[in-house]
N, C-alpha and C positions, 0 to 999 in steps of 0.2 A: 707289629702288634697294634691293633686298633682298640681304643677305649670307647665304649658306648657312653654317650652323654644323653641323659634323659631329656625329653622334650620339655621346654621351659615355657611358662606363661609369659606374657608381655611384661608383667610386673617383675617376675623373677629374672628375666633377661636384663631388665633395667638395673636391677640390684647387682648382677654380675658385672655389667658394664661399668657401673659406678665404682665398684671395688677395684677394677683394673685401672680406672682413671685415677683413683686415689694412689694406687701403687705406682702410677706413671710419674709421680713427682719424686725426684731423687732424694729430697730431704725426708719425705715420708717413708720411702723405701729403706733408707738408711736406718730410720727409727725402728721399723719392723724387723729388719735383719739384726739390729743390735739387741732386740728383745727376744730373739730366737732361743738364747741359752738360759733364759730365766727372767724372773720379775726384775724390773728396773724402776727406780724413782724418777720423777721429772728432773730433779737436780743431777742425778747420775747420767741420764740421757743427755741433758744439756751440756754438762761438763765434758763427757767423753766425746761427744760429736761436735763440740765447739759451736753450740747454738745457744741462743737466748732462751731462758725458761719460758718467756711469753710465747715465743715461736713454737717451742716444743709443746706447750700446753694446747695451743691452737691445733697443731697437727694431731695430737693425741685425741682431742675431742672428735675430730673427723674420723680417725681410725677406729675409735670406739663406736661411733654411731654406725659405721659400716660393718661392725662386728669382726673386724680384723684383729683388734686388740681388746683385752678386757682389763678392768681395773679391780684391784683388791685393796681395801683400806686396812692398814695395820696401825692401830693407835692413831697418831697424828699424820701418818704418811700414807700416800697412795702409791701402789706399785702396779706397773703395767706389764703385761705379758701377752704372748700370742694367744688368740682366742681359743684355738683348738688345733688338733693335729692336721686337719685339712689345710689350714693356712701354712703351717710349718712345712708340710710336705710339698705344697705348691711352690713355696719360695725355694726350698732345697732343690726340687726337681728343675725349676727354671734356671737356677744358678748353675747347677751341674750341666744343663744343656748349653748354656752360654759359654762355659769353660771348656767344652769339648772341642777338640781340634776338628776342623773340617776334613772329612774324608771322602 
């Protein structure tokens, strides 16, 4: 089965490339995967993934700027989650692909 990919402008191609570069970092990819099942606070991400809050905040800023994650403020806390279903589907599909046995 072939999936048609629309023609991209140079700027759009650069944005797609940048998103893949960001996801190429194992720490950022771990953060994105951790956020797949719902909103997470910086402290929750840092504690669960055994990372410093400063490092997590840095990565979250990059992931937000690439529109891979989005932030929602609730009172004094900010929660991060997957930006939309396109990102969650891409991560799920790629993970499934990697876990398939070679046939």
